C-alpha positions in Angstrom: 23.2 -39.0 -14.6 26.0 -41.3 -13.3 26.1 -43.4 -16.4 28.2 -42.6 -19.5 26.4 -45.4 -21.4 23.2 -47.2 -20.5 21.5 -49.7 -22.8 18.2 -51.4 -22.0 17.1 -54.3 -24.1 19.2 -53.3 -27.0 18.5 -55.6 -29.9 19.8 -55.8 -33.5 19.0 -58.8 -35.7 20.7 -60.0 -38.9 20.2 -63.1 -40.8 22.1 -65.8 -38.9 23.0 -63.5 -35.9 21.3 -61.4 -33.3 22.3 -59.1 -30.5 19.5 -59.8 -28.1 18.3 -57.7 -25.2 21.6 -56.1 -24.2 21.5 -54.4 -20.8 24.8 -52.7 -20.2 25.8 -49.8 -17.9 29.1 -48.0 -18.0 29.5 -45.7 -15.0 31.3 -42.4 -15.4 35.0 -42.2 -14.6 35.8 -45.8 -15.4 37.2 -47.9 -18.3 35.1 -50.9 -19.3 36.4 -53.7 -21.5 34.0 -55.4 -23.8 35.4 -58.8 -24.4 34.3 -61.5 -26.8 35.6 -63.7 -29.6 35.4 -62.6 -33.2 31.7 -62.5 -34.2 30.4 -62.2 -30.6 28.6 -59.0 -31.4 31.0 -56.3 -30.1 31.0 -54.2 -33.2 27.3 -54.6 -33.6 26.7 -53.4 -30.0 28.9 -50.3 -30.6 27.3 -49.4 -33.9 23.8 -49.7 -32.5 24.8 -47.6 -29.5 26.0 -44.9 -31.9 23.0 -45.3 -34.2 25.4 -46.1 -37.1 23.1 -49.0 -37.7 19.4 -48.8 -36.7 18.5 -50.9 -33.7 15.5 -53.3 -33.8 14.6 -52.7 -30.2 15.6 -51.2 -26.9 16.9 -47.9 -25.7 20.4 -46.3 -25.5 21.5 -43.2 -23.5 24.9 -41.7 -23.9 26.1 -39.2 -21.4 22.5 -38.9 -20.1 21.0 -38.2 -23.5 18.8 -40.4 -25.7 21.3 -41.7 -28.3 18.8 -41.7 -31.2 17.0 -38.4 -30.5 20.0 -36.3 -29.2 23.0 -37.9 -30.9 23.8 -34.7 -32.8 24.2 -32.9 -29.5 26.3 -35.7 -28.0 28.8 -36.2 -30.8 30.9 -33.3 -29.7 31.5 -35.1 -26.4 32.2 -38.6 -27.8 35.5 -39.8 -29.3 35.1 -42.9 -31.5 37.8 -45.1 -33.0 36.2 -47.9 -35.1 37.9 -51.1 -36.2 38.5 -49.4 -39.6 39.5 -45.7 -39.2 37.6 -43.9 -42.0 40.0 -41.1 -43.0 40.5 -40.3 -46.7 43.8 -41.8 -47.9 45.2 -38.7 -49.5 45.2 -36.7 -46.3 48.1 -36.3 -43.9 47.9 -36.1 -40.2 48.5 -32.4 -40.4 45.6 -32.0 -42.9 43.4 -34.1 -40.7 44.0 -31.7 -37.8 43.1 -28.7 -39.9 39.8 -30.4 -41.0 38.9 -31.4 -37.4 39.5 -27.9 -36.2 36.6 -26.8 -38.5 34.5 -29.9 -37.4 34.7 -29.8 -33.6 33.8 -26.7 -31.5 36.3 -27.7 -28.8 39.1 -28.9 -31.0 42.5 -28.5 -29.2 45.2 -28.2 -31.9 48.0 -28.2 -29.3 46.7 -31.5 -27.7 46.5 -33.0 -31.2 50.1 -32.1 -32.0 51.2 -33.6 -28.6 49.4 -36.8 -29.3 50.8 -37.1 -32.8 54.3 -36.6 -31.5 53.8 -39.0 -28.6 52.5 -41.7 -30.9 55.3 -41.2 -33.4 53.2 -40.3 -36.4 54.7 -38.4 -39.3 52.6 -35.3 -39.8 53.1 -34.9 -43.6 52.8 -38.6 -44.6 49.6 -39.7 -46.5 47.1 -41.8 -44.5 47.0 -44.4 -47.3 50.7 -45.2 -46.7 50.1 -45.8 -43.0 50.2 -49.3 -41.5 47.1 -50.6 -39.7 48.7 -49.7 -36.4 49.5 -46.2 -37.5 45.9 -45.7 -38.7 44.6 -46.7 -35.3 47.0 -44.3 -33.6 45.8 -41.4 -35.7 42.2 -42.3 -34.9 43.1 -42.3 -31.2 44.9 -38.9 -31.5 41.8 -37.4 -33.1 39.4 -38.9 -30.4 41.5 -37.5 -27.6 41.8 -34.0 -29.0 38.3 -32.4 -29.0 37.3 -32.4 -25.3 35.4 -35.7 -25.4 33.8 -37.1 -22.2 33.4 -40.6 -23.6 35.7 -42.7 -25.7 34.3 -45.6 -27.6 37.0 -47.8 -29.1 36.4 -50.9 -31.2 39.6 -53.1 -31.3 41.6 -49.9 -31.0 44.8 -51.7 -29.7 44.7 -54.2 -32.7 47.9 -53.9 -34.8 49.9 -51.9 -32.2 53.2 -53.3 -31.0 53.6 -53.9 -27.3 55.4 -50.6 -26.5 52.9 -48.5 -28.3 50.0 -50.4 -26.7 51.4 -49.5 -23.3 51.7 -45.8 -24.3 48.1 -45.8 -25.6 46.7 -47.5 -22.5 48.5 -44.9 -20.4 46.7 -42.2 -22.4 43.3 -43.9 -21.5 44.2 -44.0 -17.8 45.1 -40.3 -17.9 41.8 -39.6 -19.7 39.7 -41.2 -16.9 41.5 -39.3 -14.1 38.7 -36.8 -14.7 35.8 -38.5 -13.0 33.4 -37.2 -15.8 35.4 -39.1 -18.5 34.8 -42.8 -19.4 36.1 -45.3 -21.9 34.4 -48.3 -23.5 37.0 -50.4 -25.4 36.3 -53.7 -27.1 38.8 -56.4 -27.9 39.2 -60.1 -28.4 42.7 -59.8 -26.9 41.9 -60.2 -23.2 45.4 -59.3 -22.0 45.1 -55.8 -23.5 42.1 -55.1 -21.4 42.9 -56.8 -18.1 45.7 -54.3 -17.4 43.6 -51.1 -17.7 39.9 -51.9 -17.2 37.9 -51.2 -14.1 34.9 -53.2 -15.4 34.7 -56.2 -17.7 31.7 -57.2 -19.8 31.6 -60.6 -21.7 29.7 -60.9 -24.9 29.1 -64.3 -26.5 26.8 -65.2 -29.3 25.1 -61.8 -29.1 24.3 -62.1 -25.4 25.9 -60.4 -22.4 26.9 -63.3 -20.2 28.7 -61.4 -17.4 29.4 -57.8 -16.5 31.2 -56.9 -13.3 33.8 -54.8 -11.6 37.2 -56.4 -12.5 38.7 -56.6 -9.1 35.5 -58.1 -7.6 35.5 -60.7 -10.4 39.1 -61.7 -9.8 38.3 -62.1 -6.0 35.1 -64.0 -6.7 36.4 -66.8 -9.0 39.3 -69.2 -8.7 40.8 -72.2 -10.5 40.2 -75.5 -8.7 42.5 -78.4 -9.6 42.1 -82.0 -8.4 40.5 -85.4 -9.0 37.0 -85.9 -10.4 35.7 -86.4 -6.9 37.0 -83.0 -5.9 35.2 -81.3 -8.8 32.0 -83.2 -8.0 32.1 -82.1 -4.4 32.4 -78.5 -5.5 29.6 -79.0 -8.0 27.3 -80.3 -5.4 27.8 -77.0 -3.4 27.0 -75.0 -6.6 30.5 -73.7 -6.9 31.5 -74.9 -10.3 31.1 -72.7 -13.4 32.8 -74.9 -15.9 35.4 -77.6 -16.0 38.0 -79.2 -18.1 39.1 -82.9 -17.7 42.5 -84.2 -18.8 44.7 -87.2 -18.5 46.3 -86.1 -15.3 43.4 -84.6 -13.5 40.6 -82.0 -13.6 40.4 -78.3 -13.6 37.4 -76.0 -13.0 36.5 -72.4 -12.6 34.7 -72.1 -9.3 33.1 -69.5 -7.0 35.6 -69.2 -4.2 33.2 -68.7 -1.3 31.1 -71.7 -2.2 34.0 -74.2 -2.2 33.9 -77.0 0.4 37.0 -77.3 2.5 39.8 -79.7 1.3 38.5 -80.3 -2.2 41.7 -80.0 -4.2 44.2 -77.2 -4.9 42.9 -73.6 -5.4 44.7 -71.0 -7.5 43.9 -67.5 -8.8 41.8 -67.2 -12.0 42.6 -64.6 -14.7 40.1 -62.7 -16.8 40.8 -65.0 -19.7 40.2 -68.1 -17.6 36.9 -66.6 -16.4 35.8 -65.8 -20.0 36.7 -69.2 -21.4 35.1 -71.2 -18.7 32.0 -69.0 -18.6 31.5 -69.4 -22.4 32.1 -73.2 -22.3 30.6 -74.0 -19.0 27.3 -73.2 -17.2 25.9 -69.8 -16.4 27.9 -67.9 -13.7 26.1 -67.7 -10.4 
C-alpha cells in the first residue's frame, strides 16, 4: 500500500455540523497540512480516522489496515498529538518516559531523552505546571519516540514560540526522510504549514474543497490585479476562482494557464491566498 491514510466517504454528523463524504489520501513519505478555520472539521476528521469517535459512514485505512477493525495493531506505528495532550498532571516528563516504555514495544528511551533535551523540557517538573506550548512539546517528544510510521498532529504547533516551531518542523522533516514515514498535521495557522508541507488539503464547513501537491498548487494559481474589465475578461475564460473589489481596483485568484493575455498585473499567490479565495469564491476548477 502506498497510502499512509486513505479515507473514502468518511462521514460524521453532529447537531448543527457534519463532516460529509471526506475522500482524502496521504501518500507515504510526505507531510500533508490539513488547513481550515476553527470549526471547519479538522479535529472531527482526525478523531474519526482514529476511531476516537465512531463514524457515521465511510471507510478509513491507516498504513494499509482497516482503521476500525485493525486499529489495535496499528497503534504501535502511529504517533498522535491531539489539540489537548492528555497526560496526568502529577507526572513529570521522566515519569512519562518510564510509563511509555511499558506501553510501546518499540519505545526508544534514548531518542525520548534526546527529544526532551532538544525541546528544552525539564525532566522532573510536573506536567500540570507546564505551559500549553510545553505540553505540546512533550506530546511531540512521545510521538517521535516509539518507532511510529505515521504522525497525526492536531494543532500541534499551537502555543509554540517561533524558534521552537522552527525546531519542531525540522523534526518533522527529519522524520519523513524515511520514505515509509508520513505526517498529517492540522492547523488554522497557514504559515506554519506552508513551510514544511508537501501536500495541502483545505477543509471548510465539513467538506474537503481542495487537496493537491503544494508546489503544483502554487504554480497553478496566481493573483490577478486590475480593473473590473480585466477580471471580467479572465472570468469569461473560466480563470477566476474568487475576487475582491476595492476602491482602487480589483483583485482575483485565477488559474494561471487560463488567463487571457494583457488582462491586468499577475503576481504569485500564497497558500493563504488560495485558501481564502477558494472559501469565499467559486469552486476551484
